[in-house]
Gaussian input, Z-matrix of N, CA and C with variables (Angstrom, degrees):
# hf/3-21g

backbone

0 1
 N
 C     1     B1
 C     2     B2     1     A1
 N     3     B3     2     A2     1     D1
 C     4     B4     3     A3     2     D2
 C     5     B5     4     A4     3     D3
 N     6     B6     5     A5     4     D4
 C     7     B7     6     A6     5     D5
 C     8     B8     7     A7     6     D6
 N     9     B9     8     A8     7     D7
 C    10    B10     9     A9     8     D8
 C    11    B11    10    A10     9     D9
 N    12    B12    11    A11    10    D10
 C    13    B13    12    A12    11    D11
 C    14    B14    13    A13    12    D12
 N    15    B15    14    A14    13    D13
 C    16    B16    15    A15    14    D14
 C    17    B17    16    A16    15    D15
 N    18    B18    17    A17    16    D16
 C    19    B19    18    A18    17    D17
 C    20    B20    19    A19    18    D18
 N    21    B21    20    A20    19    D19
 C    22    B22    21    A21    20    D20
 C    23    B23    22    A22    21    D21
 N    24    B24    23    A23    22    D22
 C    25    B25    24    A24    23    D23
 C    26    B26    25    A25    24    D24
 N    27    B27    26    A26    25    D25
 C    28    B28    27    A27    26    D26
 C    29    B29    28    A28    27    D27
 N    30    B30    29    A29    28    D28
 C    31    B31    30    A30    29    D29
 C    32    B32    31    A31    30    D30
 N    33    B33    32    A32    31    D31
 C    34    B34    33    A33    32    D32
 C    35    B35    34    A34    33    D33
 N    36    B36    35    A35    34    D34
 C    37    B37    36    A36    35    D35
 C    38    B38    37    A37    36    D36
 N    39    B39    38    A38    37    D37
 C    40    B40    39    A39    38    D38
 C    41    B41    40    A40    39    D39
 N    42    B42    41    A41    40    D40
 C    43    B43    42    A42    41    D41
 C    44    B44    43    A43    42    D42
 N    45    B45    44    A44    43    D43
 C    46    B46    45    A45    44    D44
 C    47    B47    46    A46    45    D45
 N    48    B48    47    A47    46    D46
 C    49    B49    48    A48    47    D47
 C    50    B50    49    A49    48    D48
 N    51    B51    50    A50    49    D49
 C    52    B52    51    A51    50    D50
 C    53    B53    52    A52    51    D51
 N    54    B54    53    A53    52    D52
 C    55    B55    54    A54    53    D53
 C    56    B56    55    A55    54    D54
 N    57    B57    56    A56    55    D55
 C    58    B58    57    A57    56    D56
 C    59    B59    58    A58    57    D57
 N    60    B60    59    A59    58    D58
 C    61    B61    60    A60    59    D59
 C    62    B62    61    A61    60    D60
 N    63    B63    62    A62    61    D61
 C    64    B64    63    A63    62    D62
 C    65    B65    64    A64    63    D63
 N    66    B66    65    A65    64    D64
 C    67    B67    66    A66    65    D65
 C    68    B68    67    A67    66    D66
 N    69    B69    68    A68    67    D67
 C    70    B70    69    A69    68    D68
 C    71    B71    70    A70    69    D69
 N    72    B72    71    A71    70    D70
 C    73    B73    72    A72    71    D71
 C    74    B74    73    A73    72    D72
 N    75    B75    74    A74    73    D73
 C    76    B76    75    A75    74    D74
 C    77    B77    76    A76    75    D75
 N    78    B78    77    A77    76    D76
 C    79    B79    78    A78    77    D77
 C    80    B80    79    A79    78    D78
 N    81    B81    80    A80    79    D79
 C    82    B82    81    A81    80    D80
 C    83    B83    82    A82    81    D81
 N    84    B84    83    A83    82    D82
 C    85    B85    84    A84    83    D83
 C    86    B86    85    A85    84    D84
 N    87    B87    86    A86    85    D85
 C    88    B88    87    A87    86    D86
 C    89    B89    88    A88    87    D87
 N    90    B90    89    A89    88    D88
 C    91    B91    90    A90    89    D89
 C    92    B92    91    A91    90    D90
 N    93    B93    92    A92    91    D91
 C    94    B94    93    A93    92    D92
 C    95    B95    94    A94    93    D93
 N    96    B96    95    A95    94    D94
 C    97    B97    96    A96    95    D95
 C    98    B98    97    A97    96    D96
 N    99    B99    98    A98    97    D97
 C   100   B100    99    A99    98    D98
 C   101   B101   100   A100    99    D99
 N   102   B102   101   A101   100   D100
 C   103   B103   102   A102   101   D101
 C   104   B104   103   A103   102   D102
 N   105   B105   104   A104   103   D103
 C   106   B106   105   A105   104   D104
 C   107   B107   106   A106   105   D105
 N   108   B108   107   A107   106   D106
 C   109   B109   108   A108   107   D107
 C   110   B110   109   A109   108   D108
 N   111   B111   110   A110   109   D109
 C   112   B112   111   A111   110   D110
 C   113   B113   112   A112   111   D111
 N   114   B114   113   A113   112   D112
 C   115   B115   114   A114   113   D113
 C   116   B116   115   A115   114   D114
 N   117   B117   116   A116   115   D115
 C   118   B118   117   A117   116   D116
 C   119   B119   118   A118   117   D117
 N   120   B120   119   A119   118   D118
 C   121   B121   120   A120   119   D119
 C   122   B122   121   A121   120   D120
 N   123   B123   122   A122   121   D121
 C   124   B124   123   A123   122   D122
 C   125   B125   124   A124   123   D123
 N   126   B126   125   A125   124   D124
 C   127   B127   126   A126   125   D125
 C   128   B128   127   A127   126   D126
 N   129   B129   128   A128   127   D127
 C   130   B130   129   A129   128   D128
 C   131   B131   130   A130   129   D129
 N   132   B132   131   A131   130   D130
 C   133   B133   132   A132   131   D131
 C   134   B134   133   A133   132   D132
 N   135   B135   134   A134   133   D133
 C   136   B136   135   A135   134   D134
 C   137   B137   136   A136   135   D135
 N   138   B138   137   A137   136   D136
 C   139   B139   138   A138   137   D137
 C   140   B140   139   A139   138   D138
 N   141   B141   140   A140   139   D139
 C   142   B142   141   A141   140   D140
 C   143   B143   142   A142   141   D141
 N   144   B144   143   A143   142   D142
 C   145   B145   144   A144   143   D143
 C   146   B146   145   A145   144   D144
 N   147   B147   146   A146   145   D145
 C   148   B148   147   A147   146   D146
 C   149   B149   148   A148   147   D147
 N   150   B150   149   A149   148   D148
 C   151   B151   150   A150   149   D149
 C   152   B152   151   A151   150   D150
 N   153   B153   152   A152   151   D151
 C   154   B154   153   A153   152   D152
 C   155   B155   154   A154   153   D153
 N   156   B156   155   A155   154   D154
 C   157   B157   156   A156   155   D155
 C   158   B158   157   A157   156   D156
 N   159   B159   158   A158   157   D157
 C   160   B160   159   A159   158   D158
 C   161   B161   160   A160   159   D159
 N   162   B162   161   A161   160   D160
 C   163   B163   162   A162   161   D161
 C   164   B164   163   A163   162   D162
 N   165   B165   164   A164   163   D163
 C   166   B166   165   A165   164   D164
 C   167   B167   166   A166   165   D165
 N   168   B168   167   A167   166   D166
 C   169   B169   168   A168   167   D167
 C   170   B170   169   A169   168   D168
 N   171   B171   170   A170   169   D169
 C   172   B172   171   A171   170   D170
 C   173   B173   172   A172   171   D171
 N   174   B174   173   A173   172   D172
 C   175   B175   174   A174   173   D173
 C   176   B176   175   A175   174   D174
 N   177   B177   176   A176   175   D175
 C   178   B178   177   A177   176   D176
 C   179   B179   178   A178   177   D177
 N   180   B180   179   A179   178   D178
 C   181   B181   180   A180   179   D179
 C   182   B182   181   A181   180   D180
 N   183   B183   182   A182   181   D181
 C   184   B184   183   A183   182   D182
 C   185   B185   184   A184   183   D183
 N   186   B186   185   A185   184   D184
 C   187   B187   186   A186   185   D185
 C   188   B188   187   A187   186   D186
 N   189   B189   188   A188   187   D187
 C   190   B190   189   A189   188   D188
 C   191   B191   190   A190   189   D189
 N   192   B192   191   A191   190   D190
 C   193   B193   192   A192   191   D191
 C   194   B194   193   A193   192   D192
 N   195   B195   194   A194   193   D193
 C   196   B196   195   A195   194   D194
 C   197   B197   196   A196   195   D195
 N   198   B198   197   A197   196   D196
 C   199   B199   198   A198   197   D197
 C   200   B200   199   A199   198   D198
 N   201   B201   200   A200   199   D199
 C   202   B202   201   A201   200   D200
 C   203   B203   202   A202   201   D201
 N   204   B204   203   A203   202   D202
 C   205   B205   204   A204   203   D203
 C   206   B206   205   A205   204   D204
 N   207   B207   206   A206   205   D205
 C   208   B208   207   A207   206   D206
 C   209   B209   208   A208   207   D207
 N   210   B210   209   A209   208   D208
 C   211   B211   210   A210   209   D209
 C   212   B212   211   A211   210   D210
 N   213   B213   212   A212   211   D211
 C   214   B214   213   A213   212   D212
 C   215   B215   214   A214   213   D213
 N   216   B216   215   A215   214   D214
 C   217   B217   216   A216   215   D215
 C   218   B218   217   A217   216   D216
 N   219   B219   218   A218   217   D217
 C   220   B220   219   A219   218   D218
 C   221   B221   220   A220   219   D219
 N   222   B222   221   A221   220   D220
 C   223   B223   222   A222   221   D221
 C   224   B224   223   A223   222   D222
 N   225   B225   224   A224   223   D223
 C   226   B226   225   A225   224   D224
 C   227   B227   226   A226   225   D225
 N   228   B228   227   A227   226   D226
 C   229   B229   228   A228   227   D227
 C   230   B230   229   A229   228   D228
 N   231   B231   230   A230   229   D229
 C   232   B232   231   A231   230   D230
 C   233   B233   232   A232   231   D231
 N   234   B234   233   A233   232   D232
 C   235   B235   234   A234   233   D233
 C   236   B236   235   A235   234   D234
 N   237   B237   236   A236   235   D235
 C   238   B238   237   A237   236   D236
 C   239   B239   238   A238   237   D237
 N   240   B240   239   A239   238   D238
 C   241   B241   240   A240   239   D239
 C   242   B242   241   A241   240   D240
 N   243   B243   242   A242   241   D241
 C   244   B244   243   A243   242   D242
 C   245   B245   244   A244   243   D243
 N   246   B246   245   A245   244   D244
 C   247   B247   246   A246   245   D245
 C   248   B248   247   A247   246   D246

   B1=1.4377
   B2=1.5279
   B3=1.3017
   B4=1.4670
   B5=1.5275
   B6=1.3404
   B7=1.4686
   B8=1.5254
   B9=1.3099
   B10=1.4633
   B11=1.5279
   B12=1.3260
   B13=1.4670
   B14=1.5296
   B15=1.3299
   B16=1.4695
   B17=1.5193
   B18=1.3294
   B19=1.4714
   B20=1.5262
   B21=1.3185
   B22=1.4705
   B23=1.5267
   B24=1.3196
   B25=1.4664
   B26=1.5274
   B27=1.3164
   B28=1.4744
   B29=1.5244
   B30=1.3276
   B31=1.4569
   B32=1.5329
   B33=1.3156
   B34=1.4617
   B35=1.5202
   B36=1.3188
   B37=1.4726
   B38=1.5275
   B39=1.3348
   B40=1.4610
   B41=1.5262
   B42=1.3094
   B43=1.4631
   B44=1.5333
   B45=1.3485
   B46=1.4709
   B47=1.5334
   B48=1.3257
   B49=1.4611
   B50=1.5301
   B51=1.3229
   B52=1.4576
   B53=1.5267
   B54=1.3340
   B55=1.4702
   B56=1.5321
   B57=1.3261
   B58=1.4633
   B59=1.5268
   B60=1.3232
   B61=1.4603
   B62=1.5245
   B63=1.3264
   B64=1.4592
   B65=1.5216
   B66=1.3342
   B67=1.4643
   B68=1.5330
   B69=1.3210
   B70=1.4661
   B71=1.5269
   B72=1.3213
   B73=1.4693
   B74=1.5276
   B75=1.3111
   B76=1.4728
   B77=1.5192
   B78=1.2847
   B79=1.4708
   B80=1.5293
   B81=1.3075
   B82=1.4663
   B83=1.5321
   B84=1.3500
   B85=1.4654
   B86=1.5280
   B87=1.3225
   B88=1.4636
   B89=1.5244
   B90=1.3185
   B91=1.4553
   B92=1.5181
   B93=1.3088
   B94=1.4591
   B95=1.5369
   B96=1.3197
   B97=1.4690
   B98=1.5232
   B99=1.3125
   B100=1.4643
   B101=1.5279
   B102=1.3143
   B103=1.4661
   B104=1.5273
   B105=1.3235
   B106=1.4637
   B107=1.5289
   B108=1.3099
   B109=1.4744
   B110=1.5229
   B111=1.3221
   B112=1.4629
   B113=1.5267
   B114=1.3222
   B115=1.4676
   B116=1.5214
   B117=1.3414
   B118=1.4508
   B119=1.5241
   B120=1.3082
   B121=1.4612
   B122=1.5220
   B123=1.3338
   B124=1.4623
   B125=1.5265
   B126=1.3294
   B127=1.4675
   B128=1.5253
   B129=1.3122
   B130=1.4742
   B131=1.5217
   B132=1.3173
   B133=1.4567
   B134=1.5371
   B135=1.3241
   B136=1.4627
   B137=1.5218
   B138=1.3360
   B139=1.4625
   B140=1.5237
   B141=1.3294
   B142=1.4615
   B143=1.5294
   B144=1.3137
   B145=1.4673
   B146=1.5205
   B147=1.3206
   B148=1.4655
   B149=1.5212
   B150=1.3208
   B151=1.4579
   B152=1.5212
   B153=1.3395
   B154=1.4589
   B155=1.5215
   B156=1.3046
   B157=1.4554
   B158=1.5152
   B159=1.3049
   B160=1.4610
   B161=1.5166
   B162=1.2968
   B163=1.4635
   B164=1.5258
   B165=1.3153
   B166=1.4660
   B167=1.5298
   B168=1.3004
   B169=1.4609
   B170=1.5272
   B171=1.3107
   B172=1.4637
   B173=1.5207
   B174=1.3276
   B175=1.4694
   B176=1.5221
   B177=1.3346
   B178=1.4628
   B179=1.5283
   B180=1.3301
   B181=1.4543
   B182=1.5220
   B183=1.3044
   B184=1.4641
   B185=1.5254
   B186=1.3301
   B187=1.4683
   B188=1.5242
   B189=1.3398
   B190=1.4538
   B191=1.5201
   B192=1.3263
   B193=1.4713
   B194=1.5324
   B195=1.3264
   B196=1.4641
   B197=1.5252
   B198=1.3487
   B199=1.4590
   B200=1.5230
   B201=1.3354
   B202=1.4520
   B203=1.5187
   B204=1.3217
   B205=1.4660
   B206=1.5302
   B207=1.3270
   B208=1.4637
   B209=1.5254
   B210=1.3368
   B211=1.4664
   B212=1.5264
   B213=1.3179
   B214=1.4598
   B215=1.5259
   B216=1.3132
   B217=1.4666
   B218=1.5316
   B219=1.3321
   B220=1.4652
   B221=1.5317
   B222=1.3429
   B223=1.4540
   B224=1.5168
   B225=1.3304
   B226=1.4644
   B227=1.5219
   B228=1.3293
   B229=1.4538
   B230=1.5226
   B231=1.3235
   B232=1.4508
   B233=1.5221
   B234=1.3518
   B235=1.4609
   B236=1.5248
   B237=1.3270
   B238=1.4573
   B239=1.5212
   B240=1.3188
   B241=1.4639
   B242=1.5279
   B243=1.2994
   B244=1.4617
   B245=1.5146
   B246=1.3039
   B247=1.4631
   B248=1.5091
   A1=108.85
   A2=116.48
   A3=119.68
   A4=113.51
   A5=116.84
   A6=119.44
   A7=109.30
   A8=115.26
   A9=120.65
   A10=111.10
   A11=117.42
   A12=120.50
   A13=111.77
   A14=117.33
   A15=120.26
   A16=110.09
   A17=117.44
   A18=120.93
   A19=110.44
   A20=117.86
   A21=122.02
   A22=109.92
   A23=117.30
   A24=121.20
   A25=111.11
   A26=116.73
   A27=120.83
   A28=109.99
   A29=117.21
   A30=120.43
   A31=110.35
   A32=117.02
   A33=121.09
   A34=112.33
   A35=116.76
   A36=120.58
   A37=112.13
   A38=117.25
   A39=120.89
   A40=113.19
   A41=116.54
   A42=121.52
   A43=114.08
   A44=120.40
   A45=119.26
   A46=113.61
   A47=117.06
   A48=121.06
   A49=113.43
   A50=117.67
   A51=120.01
   A52=113.54
   A53=120.59
   A54=118.83
   A55=112.80
   A56=116.73
   A57=120.19
   A58=110.01
   A59=116.79
   A60=120.20
   A61=111.20
   A62=117.10
   A63=120.43
   A64=110.44
   A65=116.69
   A66=120.37
   A67=110.89
   A68=116.99
   A69=120.20
   A70=112.31
   A71=116.10
   A72=119.43
   A73=111.70
   A74=117.25
   A75=121.29
   A76=114.03
   A77=118.58
   A78=119.98
   A79=111.19
   A80=116.57
   A81=119.93
   A82=110.34
   A83=117.27
   A84=119.38
   A85=114.05
   A86=117.52
   A87=119.95
   A88=111.59
   A89=116.05
   A90=122.91
   A91=107.20
   A92=116.49
   A93=123.02
   A94=110.48
   A95=115.64
   A96=124.68
   A97=114.60
   A98=117.62
   A99=121.12
   A100=109.59
   A101=116.71
   A102=121.95
   A103=108.27
   A104=116.60
   A105=121.34
   A106=112.56
   A107=118.03
   A108=124.62
   A109=112.78
   A110=117.01
   A111=121.49
   A112=108.86
   A113=116.62
   A114=119.80
   A115=110.09
   A116=116.74
   A117=121.20
   A118=109.42
   A119=116.56
   A120=119.62
   A121=110.73
   A122=116.58
   A123=120.96
   A124=110.59
   A125=116.75
   A126=120.71
   A127=110.34
   A128=118.08
   A129=121.00
   A130=110.99
   A131=116.98
   A132=120.80
   A133=110.27
   A134=116.26
   A135=119.81
   A136=112.62
   A137=117.73
   A138=120.02
   A139=112.36
   A140=117.24
   A141=120.16
   A142=111.91
   A143=117.43
   A144=121.25
   A145=110.29
   A146=117.33
   A147=120.48
   A148=113.75
   A149=117.76
   A150=120.26
   A151=112.26
   A152=117.62
   A153=121.56
   A154=110.31
   A155=115.12
   A156=120.30
   A157=111.47
   A158=114.48
   A159=120.27
   A160=108.22
   A161=114.89
   A162=119.63
   A163=110.64
   A164=115.84
   A165=119.09
   A166=110.65
   A167=116.70
   A168=121.82
   A169=108.25
   A170=115.70
   A171=121.16
   A172=109.51
   A173=116.63
   A174=121.70
   A175=111.39
   A176=115.75
   A177=120.63
   A178=109.03
   A179=115.37
   A180=120.13
   A181=111.65
   A182=118.09
   A183=120.42
   A184=111.02
   A185=117.63
   A186=120.46
   A187=110.69
   A188=116.53
   A189=120.18
   A190=110.83
   A191=116.57
   A192=120.50
   A193=110.50
   A194=117.27
   A195=120.54
   A196=111.36
   A197=116.56
   A198=121.29
   A199=110.40
   A200=116.37
   A201=120.05
   A202=111.04
   A203=117.98
   A204=120.74
   A205=110.69
   A206=116.93
   A207=120.96
   A208=110.92
   A209=116.76
   A210=121.25
   A211=110.80
   A212=116.76
   A213=120.53
   A214=110.12
   A215=116.71
   A216=121.57
   A217=110.58
   A218=116.89
   A219=121.71
   A220=112.34
   A221=117.24
   A222=121.06
   A223=114.41
   A224=117.79
   A225=120.26
   A226=112.19
   A227=117.46
   A228=123.20
   A229=109.47
   A230=115.09
   A231=119.45
   A232=111.76
   A233=115.85
   A234=120.25
   A235=109.83
   A236=115.50
   A237=123.17
   A238=105.74
   A239=115.84
   A240=119.18
   A241=108.23
   A242=115.81
   A243=122.05
   A244=106.81
   A245=115.06
   A246=119.47
   A247=109.40
   D1=137.77
   D2=179.91
   D3=-64.27
   D4=-31.64
   D5=179.11
   D6=-155.24
   D7=163.01
   D8=179.39
   D9=-64.86
   D10=-39.34
   D11=179.61
   D12=-64.22
   D13=-37.07
   D14=176.72
   D15=-66.60
   D16=-39.19
   D17=177.16
   D18=-60.78
   D19=-42.29
   D20=178.38
   D21=-64.81
   D22=-40.96
   D23=178.73
   D24=-62.61
   D25=-46.43
   D26=179.83
   D27=-64.25
   D28=-40.70
   D29=177.74
   D30=-58.69
   D31=-42.44
   D32=178.50
   D33=-65.16
   D34=-36.97
   D35=179.75
   D36=-71.64
   D37=-31.05
   D38=179.85
   D39=-82.55
   D40=-21.05
   D41=-174.60
   D42=-52.33
   D43=-42.37
   D44=179.40
   D45=-63.98
   D46=-19.50
   D47=-177.52
   D48=-93.67
   D49=-2.24
   D50=-177.60
   D51=-59.86
   D52=-41.12
   D53=176.81
   D54=-61.04
   D55=-36.16
   D56=178.15
   D57=-67.79
   D58=-43.63
   D59=178.45
   D60=-63.06
   D61=-37.73
   D62=176.60
   D63=-64.04
   D64=-42.66
   D65=179.37
   D66=-62.76
   D67=-38.12
   D68=179.41
   D69=-68.95
   D70=-25.05
   D71=-178.85
   D72=-99.39
   D73=14.39
   D74=-172.91
   D75=-77.66
   D76=7.22
   D77=-177.09
   D78=-86.87
   D79=57.36
   D80=178.63
   D81=-134.01
   D82=63.76
   D83=-177.30
   D84=-79.17
   D85=-7.58
   D86=-175.18
   D87=-104.17
   D88=145.69
   D89=175.25
   D90=-135.14
   D91=117.15
   D92=-177.25
   D93=51.85
   D94=46.41
   D95=177.33
   D96=69.37
   D97=11.51
   D98=178.29
   D99=-110.31
   D100=134.06
   D101=177.03
   D102=-72.00
   D103=120.91
   D104=-176.52
   D105=-88.48
   D106=-8.68
   D107=-175.60
   D108=71.81
   D109=8.03
   D110=175.61
   D111=-103.36
   D112=148.28
   D113=175.72
   D114=-65.02
   D115=-33.63
   D116=179.75
   D117=-145.57
   D118=100.66
   D119=177.66
   D120=-75.11
   D121=-26.30
   D122=-179.97
   D123=-54.39
   D124=-45.12
   D125=-179.22
   D126=-62.59
   D127=-42.94
   D128=179.93
   D129=-65.97
   D130=-39.68
   D131=179.87
   D132=-66.79
   D133=-49.21
   D134=-177.59
   D135=-65.52
   D136=-28.58
   D137=-178.71
   D138=-66.17
   D139=-14.19
   D140=177.44
   D141=-80.34
   D142=-11.35
   D143=-179.59
   D144=-85.26
   D145=144.78
   D146=-176.40
   D147=-70.84
   D148=-17.08
   D149=179.80
   D150=-97.66
   D151=10.10
   D152=-177.41
   D153=-82.43
   D154=147.19
   D155=174.61
   D156=122.60
   D157=172.85
   D158=179.24
   D159=-79.46
   D160=128.32
   D161=-176.86
   D162=-75.14
   D163=161.39
   D164=175.76
   D165=-62.38
   D166=163.02
   D167=176.05
   D168=-88.85
   D169=134.77
   D170=-179.89
   D171=-117.50
   D172=142.55
   D173=179.19
   D174=-75.43
   D175=-35.02
   D176=-176.91
   D177=-159.63
   D178=179.32
   D179=-177.95
   D180=-62.65
   D181=-36.87
   D182=-178.97
   D183=-62.97
   D184=-39.95
   D185=175.57
   D186=-60.98
   D187=-42.42
   D188=177.14
   D189=-63.33
   D190=-45.44
   D191=-178.79
   D192=-60.98
   D193=-39.56
   D194=177.34
   D195=-64.21
   D196=-43.84
   D197=176.76
   D198=-59.97
   D199=-47.17
   D200=-177.77
   D201=-63.06
   D202=-42.47
   D203=179.64
   D204=-60.62
   D205=-41.89
   D206=178.19
   D207=-65.40
   D208=-45.64
   D209=179.63
   D210=-64.84
   D211=-38.13
   D212=178.84
   D213=-66.02
   D214=-42.51
   D215=177.89
   D216=-61.82
   D217=-34.15
   D218=179.24
   D219=-79.31
   D220=-5.80
   D221=178.05
   D222=88.15
   D223=13.15
   D224=179.68
   D225=-76.28
   D226=-37.73
   D227=-177.11
   D228=-132.56
   D229=154.03
   D230=174.18
   D231=-104.98
   D232=-43.81
   D233=-176.24
   D234=-142.44
   D235=163.97
   D236=167.83
   D237=-103.30
   D238=128.77
   D239=176.89
   D240=-95.11
   D241=117.07
   D242=177.71
   D243=-112.58
   D244=118.89
   D245=-177.13
   D246=-100.56

């Protein structure tokens, strides 16, 4: 991404499509080679994690940084991984 603000903008534009993307990736009924009887066990497994779910909408990088600092202070996150 050219800048953090552009990344936040793109994230906001993609957010309405997340349910569709989840539906397209729903072909994971198996867990450790066992049929779970779910169309997507991945979603059920990931929903148990505290960082799972659709994130809030941010206007810019500073709004995100403020959210992250608050969440980090509350013990929700330790670091941001930037690849």
